[in-house]
DODREN-538103 format. One record per residue (C-alpha): residue number from 1; z, y, x. Coordinates in nm, 2 decimals. Example, Ala and Ser with C-alpha at 12.3 -4.5 7.8 and 13.67 -1.06 7.14 Angstrom:
BEGIN
1:0.78:-0.45:1.23
2:0.71:-0.11:1.37
end
This chain:
BEGIN
1:-10.51:-7.13:-5.75
2:-10.28:-6.90:-5.95
3:-10.39:-6.85:-6.30
4:-10.22:-6.54:-6.47
5:-10.06:-6.60:-6.81
6:-10.26:-6.42:-7.08
7:-10.11:-6.28:-7.40
8:-10.21:-6.33:-7.76
9:-10.16:-6.01:-7.96
10:-9.94:-6.09:-8.26
11:-10.06:-5.79:-8.47
12:-9.70:-5.72:-8.57
13:-9.65:-5.34:-8.54
14:-9.43:-5.25:-8.24
15:-9.37:-5.61:-8.12
16:-9.67:-5.63:-7.90
17:-9.55:-5.32:-7.71
18:-9.21:-5.47:-7.63
19:-9.38:-5.80:-7.55
20:-9.62:-5.62:-7.31
21:-9.93:-5.74:-7.50
22:-9.81:-6.02:-7.73
23:-9.69:-6.39:-7.71
24:-9.80:-6.60:-7.41
25:-10.12:-6.76:-7.52
26:-10.12:-7.14:-7.56
27:-9.74:-7.16:-7.55
28:-9.45:-7.22:-7.79
29:-9.20:-6.95:-7.87
30:-8.86:-7.02:-8.02
31:-8.78:-6.76:-8.29
32:-8.40:-6.78:-8.36
33:-8.18:-6.59:-8.60
34:-7.91:-6.60:-8.86
35:-7.96:-6.61:-9.23
36:-8.14:-6.29:-9.35
37:-8.28:-6.20:-9.01
38:-8.64:-6.22:-9.13
39:-8.75:-6.53:-8.94
40:-8.98:-6.66:-9.21
41:-9.13:-6.32:-9.27
42:-9.20:-6.27:-8.90
43:-9.35:-6.62:-8.87
44:-9.58:-6.58:-9.17
45:-9.68:-6.23:-9.06
46:-9.78:-6.38:-8.72
47:-10.04:-6.60:-8.91
48:-10.14:-6.32:-9.16
49:-10.20:-6.07:-8.88
50:-10.41:-6.33:-8.70
51:-10.64:-6.37:-9.00
52:-10.66:-6.00:-9.10
53:-10.69:-5.84:-8.75
54:-10.84:-6.11:-8.53
55:-11.00:-6.36:-8.77
56:-10.79:-6.64:-8.62
57:-10.69:-6.93:-8.85
58:-10.34:-7.06:-8.87
59:-10.13:-7.36:-8.98
60:-9.78:-7.32:-9.14
61:-9.56:-7.62:-9.13
62:-9.28:-7.57:-9.38
63:-8.97:-7.79:-9.38
64:-8.76:-7.59:-9.63
65:-8.95:-7.37:-9.88
66:-9.24:-7.52:-10.08
67:-9.59:-7.38:-10.02
68:-9.58:-7.23:-10.38
69:-9.26:-7.05:-10.30
70:-9.40:-6.91:-9.98
71:-9.72:-6.79:-10.15
72:-9.51:-6.60:-10.41
73:-9.27:-6.46:-10.16
74:-9.53:-6.34:-9.92
75:-9.75:-6.18:-10.18
76:-9.51:-5.89:-10.18
77:-9.63:-5.80:-9.83
78:-10.00:-5.80:-9.94
79:-10.08:-6.14:-9.80
80:-10.30:-6.34:-10.03
81:-10.23:-6.69:-9.88
82:-10.41:-6.88:-10.16
83:-10.74:-6.70:-10.09
84:-10.70:-6.77:-9.72
85:-10.65:-7.13:-9.80
86:-10.96:-7.14:-10.01
87:-11.15:-6.98:-9.72
88:-11.03:-7.23:-9.47
89:-10.83:-6.98:-9.27
90:-10.47:-7.09:-9.36
91:-10.34:-7.45:-9.40
92:-10.00:-7.57:-9.51
93:-9.83:-7.89:-9.38
94:-9.57:-7.95:-9.65
95:-9.26:-8.13:-9.53
96:-9.03:-7.95:-9.77
97:-8.77:-8.15:-9.97
98:-8.90:-8.28:-10.31
99:-8.61:-8.22:-10.56
100:-8.72:-8.51:-10.79
101:-8.77:-8.76:-10.51
102:-8.48:-8.93:-10.34
103:-8.52:-8.95:-9.97
104:-8.43:-9.28:-9.80
105:-8.45:-9.32:-9.42
106:-8.44:-9.67:-9.27
107:-8.43:-9.72:-8.90
108:-8.50:-9.45:-8.64
109:-8.66:-9.14:-8.78
110:-8.99:-9.08:-8.60
111:-9.20:-8.76:-8.59
112:-9.53:-8.94:-8.51
113:-9.66:-8.91:-8.86
114:-9.57:-8.54:-8.88
115:-9.74:-8.46:-8.55
116:-10.05:-8.64:-8.67
117:-10.06:-8.43:-8.99
118:-10.02:-8.11:-8.78
119:-10.30:-8.21:-8.55
120:-10.53:-8.29:-8.84
121:-10.46:-7.95:-9.00
122:-10.52:-7.76:-8.68
123:-10.85:-7.93:-8.63
124:-10.96:-7.89:-8.99
125:-10.93:-7.51:-8.99
126:-10.98:-7.45:-8.62
127:-10.63:-7.30:-8.59
128:-10.53:-7.07:-8.31
129:-10.18:-7.00:-8.44
130:-9.92:-7.25:-8.56
131:-9.58:-7.19:-8.72
132:-9.30:-7.45:-8.77
133:-9.03:-7.32:-9.01
134:-8.77:-7.44:-8.94
135:-8.65:-7.69:-8.68
136:-8.30:-7.73:-8.82
137:-8.43:-7.89:-9.14
138:-8.61:-8.17:-8.95
139:-8.35:-8.21:-8.67
140:-8.08:-8.27:-8.93
141:-8.24:-8.61:-8.99
142:-8.22:-8.72:-8.63
143:-7.92:-8.90:-8.48
144:-7.80:-8.70:-8.18
145:-7.88:-8.43:-7.94
146:-8.05:-8.66:-7.70
147:-8.29:-8.77:-7.97
148:-8.34:-8.41:-8.08
149:-8.42:-8.29:-7.73
150:-8.67:-8.58:-7.68
151:-8.84:-8.50:-8.01
152:-8.85:-8.13:-7.95
153:-9.02:-8.19:-7.61
154:-9.26:-8.41:-7.79
155:-9.35:-8.14:-8.04
156:-9.39:-7.87:-7.77
157:-9.61:-8.11:-7.56
158:-9.84:-8.19:-7.86
159:-9.88:-7.82:-7.94
160:-9.96:-7.73:-7.58
161:-10.22:-8.00:-7.56
162:-10.39:-7.86:-7.87
163:-10.40:-7.52:-7.70
164:-10.24:-7.33:-7.99
165:-10.00:-7.04:-7.97
166:-9.70:-7.15:-8.18
167:-9.37:-7.02:-8.32
168:-9.08:-7.25:-8.40
169:-8.80:-7.09:-8.61
170:-8.44:-7.20:-8.57
171:-8.11:-7.11:-8.73
172:-7.81:-6.99:-8.55
173:-7.46:-6.96:-8.70
174:-7.36:-6.63:-8.54
175:-7.53:-6.31:-8.40
176:-7.41:-6.37:-8.05
177:-7.34:-6.70:-7.88
178:-7.56:-7.01:-7.88
179:-7.92:-6.94:-7.94
180:-7.99:-7.24:-8.16
181:-7.77:-7.46:-8.39
182:-7.80:-7.76:-8.15
183:-7.77:-7.57:-7.82
184:-8.08:-7.71:-7.66
185:-8.37:-7.54:-7.83
186:-8.39:-7.25:-7.59
187:-8.41:-7.48:-7.29
188:-8.71:-7.68:-7.41
189:-8.94:-7.40:-7.54
190:-9.13:-7.17:-7.31
191:-9.02:-6.84:-7.47
192:-8.73:-6.72:-7.68
193:-8.72:-6.43:-7.93
194:-8.39:-6.35:-8.11
195:-8.37:-6.17:-8.45
196:-8.03:-6.02:-8.54
197:-7.90:-5.89:-8.87
198:-7.60:-5.70:-8.75
199:-7.33:-5.53:-8.96
200:-7.14:-5.24:-8.80
201:-6.91:-5.00:-8.99
202:-7.03:-5.17:-9.31
203:-7.39:-5.09:-9.23
204:-7.67:-5.34:-9.17
205:-7.91:-5.31:-8.88
206:-8.18:-5.55:-8.77
207:-8.27:-5.58:-8.41
208:-8.52:-5.80:-8.21
209:-8.48:-5.91:-7.85
210:-8.71:-6.11:-7.62
211:-8.47:-6.33:-7.43
212:-8.73:-6.49:-7.21
213:-9.10:-6.52:-7.15
214:-9.14:-6.78:-6.89
215:-9.36:-6.66:-6.60
216:-9.46:-6.32:-6.76
217:-9.31:-5.98:-6.83
218:-9.15:-5.82:-7.14
219:-8.93:-5.53:-7.23
220:-8.56:-5.59:-7.20
221:-8.29:-5.53:-7.46
222:-8.27:-5.52:-7.83
223:-8.50:-5.30:-8.04
224:-8.45:-5.20:-8.40
225:-8.69:-5.33:-8.67
226:-8.72:-5.32:-9.04
227:-8.90:-5.52:-9.31
228:-9.11:-5.30:-9.54
229:-9.27:-5.42:-9.87
230:-9.65:-5.41:-9.84
231:-9.63:-5.42:-9.46
232:-9.38:-5.68:-9.33
233:-9.19:-5.65:-9.00
234:-9.22:-5.32:-8.82
235:-9.06:-5.30:-8.47
236:-8.95:-4.95:-8.35
237:-8.98:-4.96:-7.97
238:-8.81:-4.66:-7.80
239:-8.97:-4.77:-7.48
240:-9.30:-4.66:-7.62
241:-9.19:-4.29:-7.60
242:-9.38:-4.11:-7.33
243:-9.34:-3.76:-7.20
244:-9.71:-3.69:-7.22
245:-9.73:-3.43:-7.51
246:-9.93:-3.12:-7.44
247:-9.77:-2.77:-7.45
248:-9.92:-2.43:-7.53
249:-9.82:-2.07:-7.52
250:-9.92:-2.00:-7.88
251:-9.64:-1.85:-8.08
252:-9.58:-1.88:-8.46
253:-9.37:-1.66:-8.68
254:-9.03:-1.78:-8.81
255:-9.08:-1.58:-9.13
256:-8.81:-1.33:-9.02
257:-8.93:-1.05:-8.78
258:-8.58:-1.00:-8.64
259:-8.55:-1.37:-8.54
260:-8.90:-1.35:-8.40
261:-8.78:-1.07:-8.17
262:-8.46:-1.26:-8.08
263:-8.68:-1.56:-7.98
264:-8.91:-1.36:-7.76
265:-9.20:-1.35:-8.01
266:-9.14:-1.65:-8.24
267:-9.14:-2.03:-8.19
268:-9.39:-2.21:-7.97
269:-9.65:-2.39:-8.17
270:-9.55:-2.74:-8.05
271:-9.17:-2.70:-8.02
272:-8.87:-2.86:-8.19
273:-8.60:-2.62:-8.32
274:-8.25:-2.73:-8.41
275:-8.06:-2.49:-8.65
276:-7.69:-2.58:-8.65
277:-7.42:-2.43:-8.86
278:-7.14:-2.49:-9.11
279:-7.21:-2.54:-9.48
280:-7.33:-2.22:-9.65
281:-7.43:-2.04:-9.33
282:-7.80:-2.02:-9.43
283:-7.96:-2.32:-9.27
284:-8.17:-2.42:-9.57
285:-8.27:-2.05:-9.62
286:-8.40:-2.05:-9.26
287:-8.60:-2.37:-9.32
288:-8.73:-2.23:-9.65
289:-8.84:-1.90:-9.48
290:-9.00:-2.09:-9.19
291:-9.21:-2.31:-9.43
292:-9.30:-2.02:-9.66
293:-9.43:-1.82:-9.36
294:-9.66:-2.11:-9.26
295:-9.79:-2.17:-9.61
296:-9.85:-1.80:-9.66
297:-10.09:-1.79:-9.37
298:-10.27:-2.11:-9.47
299:-10.08:-2.38:-9.28
300:-9.99:-2.71:-9.43
301:-9.61:-2.75:-9.44
302:-9.39:-3.05:-9.50
303:-9.03:-3.06:-9.60
304:-8.80:-3.37:-9.59
305:-8.49:-3.30:-9.80
306:-8.19:-3.53:-9.79
307:-7.93:-3.32:-9.97
308:-8.10:-3.13:-10.25
309:-8.35:-3.23:-10.52
310:-8.70:-3.09:-10.55
311:-8.62:-2.88:-10.85
312:-8.31:-2.73:-10.68
313:-8.51:-2.65:-10.37
314:-8.79:-2.48:-10.57
315:-8.53:-2.28:-10.77
316:-8.36:-2.16:-10.46
317:-8.69:-2.07:-10.30
318:-8.79:-1.87:-10.61
319:-8.46:-1.68:-10.58
320:-8.56:-1.57:-10.23
321:-8.91:-1.47:-10.34
322:-9.11:-1.78:-10.23
323:-9.33:-1.97:-10.48
324:-9.31:-2.33:-10.36
325:-9.47:-2.44:-10.68
326:-9.79:-2.26:-10.60
327:-9.79:-2.38:-10.24
328:-9.76:-2.74:-10.37
329:-10.04:-2.70:-10.62
330:-10.28:-2.56:-10.37
331:-10.21:-2.86:-10.13
332:-10.04:-2.65:-9.86
333:-9.70:-2.79:-9.91
334:-9.55:-3.13:-9.96
335:-9.18:-3.19:-10.04
336:-9.03:-3.53:-10.00
337:-8.68:-3.58:-10.13
338:-8.48:-3.89:-10.05
339:-8.12:-3.98:-10.09
340:-8.00:-4.10:-9.75
341:-7.84:-4.42:-9.88
342:-8.16:-4.52:-10.06
343:-8.30:-4.69:-9.75
344:-8.20:-4.79:-9.40
345:-8.25:-4.54:-9.12
346:-8.54:-4.75:-8.98
347:-8.71:-4.74:-9.32
348:-8.66:-4.36:-9.34
349:-8.82:-4.32:-9.00
350:-9.13:-4.53:-9.09
351:-9.16:-4.33:-9.42
352:-9.14:-4.00:-9.24
353:-9.40:-4.10:-8.98
354:-9.63:-4.22:-9.26
355:-9.59:-3.89:-9.45
356:-9.66:-3.68:-9.14
357:-9.97:-3.89:-9.04
358:-10.12:-3.88:-9.40
359:-10.05:-3.51:-9.47
360:-10.11:-3.38:-9.11
361:-9.89:-3.06:-9.14
362:-9.87:-2.77:-8.90
363:-9.50:-2.73:-8.97
364:-9.23:-2.98:-9.05
365:-8.87:-2.91:-9.16
366:-8.59:-3.17:-9.21
367:-8.29:-3.06:-9.41
368:-8.07:-3.20:-9.29
369:-8.03:-3.46:-9.02
370:-7.66:-3.46:-9.07
371:-7.70:-3.62:-9.41
372:-7.86:-3.92:-9.23
373:-7.57:-3.96:-8.99
374:-7.36:-4.13:-9.25
375:-7.60:-4.42:-9.32
376:-7.62:-4.56:-8.97
377:-7.42:-4.64:-8.66
378:-7.41:-4.39:-8.38
379:-7.65:-4.59:-8.17
380:-7.89:-4.63:-8.46
381:-7.88:-4.27:-8.54
382:-7.94:-4.16:-8.18
383:-8.24:-4.39:-8.16
384:-8.37:-4.25:-8.49
385:-8.34:-3.89:-8.38
386:-8.51:-3.96:-8.04
387:-8.79:-4.16:-8.21
388:-8.86:-3.89:-8.47
389:-8.85:-3.60:-8.23
390:-9.09:-3.77:-7.99
391:-9.33:-3.85:-8.27
392:-9.33:-3.50:-8.40
393:-9.39:-3.35:-8.06
394:-9.68:-3.59:-7.99
395:-9.84:-3.46:-8.32
396:-9.83:-3.12:-8.16
397:-9.67:-2.95:-8.46
398:-9.36:-2.74:-8.48
399:-9.05:-2.91:-8.62
400:-8.73:-2.75:-8.75
401:-8.42:-2.96:-8.80
402:-8.10:-2.84:-8.97
403:-7.76:-2.99:-8.88
404:-7.42:-2.93:-9.04
405:-7.12:-2.88:-8.82
406:-6.80:-3.07:-8.93
407:-6.58:-2.77:-8.90
408:-6.61:-2.44:-9.08
409:-6.55:-2.22:-8.77
410:-6.71:-2.32:-8.45
411:-6.75:-2.67:-8.32
412:-7.06:-2.89:-8.27
413:-7.22:-3.16:-8.47
414:-7.30:-3.51:-8.35
415:-7.67:-3.42:-8.40
416:-7.65:-3.15:-8.15
417:-7.51:-3.39:-7.89
418:-7.78:-3.64:-7.96
419:-8.09:-3.41:-7.93
420:-7.98:-3.09:-7.76
421:-8.16:-3.20:-7.44
422:-8.49:-3.29:-7.61
423:-8.51:-2.99:-7.85
424:-8.69:-2.68:-7.72
425:-8.47:-2.42:-7.91
426:-8.12:-2.42:-8.06
427:-8.01:-2.16:-8.31
428:-7.64:-2.15:-8.39
429:-7.51:-2.00:-8.72
430:-7.14:-1.95:-8.74
431:-6.88:-1.80:-8.96
432:-6.67:-1.52:-8.81
433:-6.33:-1.42:-8.94
434:-6.30:-1.05:-8.88
435:-6.01:-0.85:-9.00
436:-5.94:-1.07:-9.30
437:-6.31:-1.10:-9.40
438:-6.56:-1.39:-9.35
439:-6.88:-1.28:-9.18
440:-7.17:-1.47:-9.04
441:-7.30:-1.47:-8.68
442:-7.62:-1.60:-8.53
443:-7.73:-1.66:-8.17
444:-8.02:-1.82:-7.98
445:-7.84:-2.07:-7.76
446:-8.16:-2.21:-7.60
447:-8.52:-2.12:-7.59
448:-8.71:-2.34:-7.35
449:-8.98:-2.16:-7.16
450:-8.91:-1.81:-7.29
451:-8.67:-1.52:-7.25
452:-8.46:-1.47:-7.56
453:-8.18:-1.25:-7.70
454:-7.84:-1.39:-7.58
455:-7.62:-1.18:-7.81
456:-7.43:-1.31:-8.11
457:-7.56:-1.10:-8.39
458:-7.41:-1.06:-8.74
459:-7.64:-1.14:-9.03
460:-7.62:-1.12:-9.41
461:-7.79:-1.30:-9.69
462:-7.90:-1.15:-10.02
463:-8.17:-1.20:-10.28
464:-8.44:-1.11:-10.04
465:-8.34:-1.34:-9.76
466:-8.16:-1.32:-9.43
467:-8.11:-0.99:-9.24
468:-8.00:-0.96:-8.88
469:-7.76:-0.69:-8.79
470:-7.58:-0.57:-8.48
471:-7.42:-0.78:-8.21
472:-7.04:-0.86:-8.23
473:-6.88:-0.64:-7.96
474:-6.51:-0.67:-8.03
475:-6.46:-1.04:-8.06
476:-6.50:-1.34:-7.84
477:-6.47:-1.72:-7.89
478:-6.71:-1.72:-8.19
479:-6.89:-2.04:-8.09
480:-6.57:-2.23:-8.03
481:-6.39:-2.10:-8.33
482:-6.10:-1.96:-8.11
483:-6.14:-1.59:-8.19
484:-5.98:-1.32:-7.98
485:-6.02:-0.94:-8.03
486:-6.04:-0.70:-7.74
487:-5.85:-0.37:-7.74
488:-6.05:-0.05:-7.75
489:-5.96:0.03:-7.38
490:-6.07:-0.32:-7.27
491:-6.40:-0.28:-7.46
492:-6.46:0.05:-7.28
493:-6.38:-0.10:-6.94
494:-6.61:-0.40:-7.00
495:-6.89:-0.17:-7.11
496:-6.86:0.03:-6.78
497:-6.87:-0.29:-6.58
498:-7.17:-0.41:-6.76
499:-7.35:-0.08:-6.71
500:-7.26:-0.07:-6.34
501:-7.39:-0.43:-6.28
502:-7.71:-0.35:-6.47
503:-7.78:-0.05:-6.24
504:-7.72:-0.26:-5.93
505:-7.98:-0.51:-6.05
end
């Protein structure tokens, strides 16, 4: 009779999703990674989450760090191991080196005594979860690979007979290549999970991959994760993104009546808008106006700023007639300023999600996404943008992103290429060189689900904000930056053609 393999939820945020429910129950999983890949944190969190979320006791077998060191190191994640020990929910089996004791091995090293200690600890606390950290420290005492394979099979067999779900950590010397140091660990254990601490373009990025779950399913490929103080490991599964968000026909004002008209009546309540332009074209002003309009009508608004400080943003808003200080004091506005290099992109994403969930705004603005491009790889940044956009849309709030183009005249930014297909609206702001004078132009490139103005209109900025003017009629190539001016006779001919075609329609 076929008995399906059940899963034990780990309780580690995001991991159970890519594991399709958790680790296979009653089996042993090899957790392999290089130095700094967070193996010990993941393993300890597996036990901690079992106690906190499921009231399941655990045993931690430590071969390298002493129990005292582990208690201190893990306290930073909010895990009070000493209290759990006193309550009979956590037990250590200490096999760590004693610095003041000289170790002498005579004859063949045998793991029988260690396995007896593990069995006793499991029975004493009624453990459901077991961690062995790490295999390399104990296998270094064995003679050869044949003995190592035999003893590893022995460990796995004993753990399986006890019915516990176990994690065995192992070191690897490189991010890609052999799974374990001895080249046999992955063939003996039932399941294999790999942690990587990659460096690309001088930027660190952690990923997790489930290489195999024998006899059961899991998500394929590597997924980014981060380690957060007070929380531990947090996996960011892009496969969790679902196109199930609801949509409405409710419109909200942008804060500028002219732009509202160009958009066909304003932004949709649950849409994502990308505002793209060169530096100085007015992107921050548009975000400021957008947030002020929401706060003025009683909405909660949230601003993530990655280029300017809070005082600078508030000063500029005051110059345009908006009192951000008052909005903040009344609880209608929250401004979060972070320097992009202060944290990894994964940490920034978790922080932003937490802020949105706690403040529950009706409007969110991010100024700017381009500032975050420089702290990650292209793959990491693309995953960040997709994850953030999906999360905001599922909250059913309107989000406005600003993005800076790399060239002064025309061109696109990397951000546009990454999210143009998942944004609902794109507003382009460009400089226009006209008869020796720099002017500004604005167009609605995209407005999903709505008719919109397709002309490129000139706009100006003064102390009272942004003002939309007439459309450019004598110039083409504005978006690409390759300007050409039409002669008066050509303009008249094109006007007649446009009029004739309109009458035919």
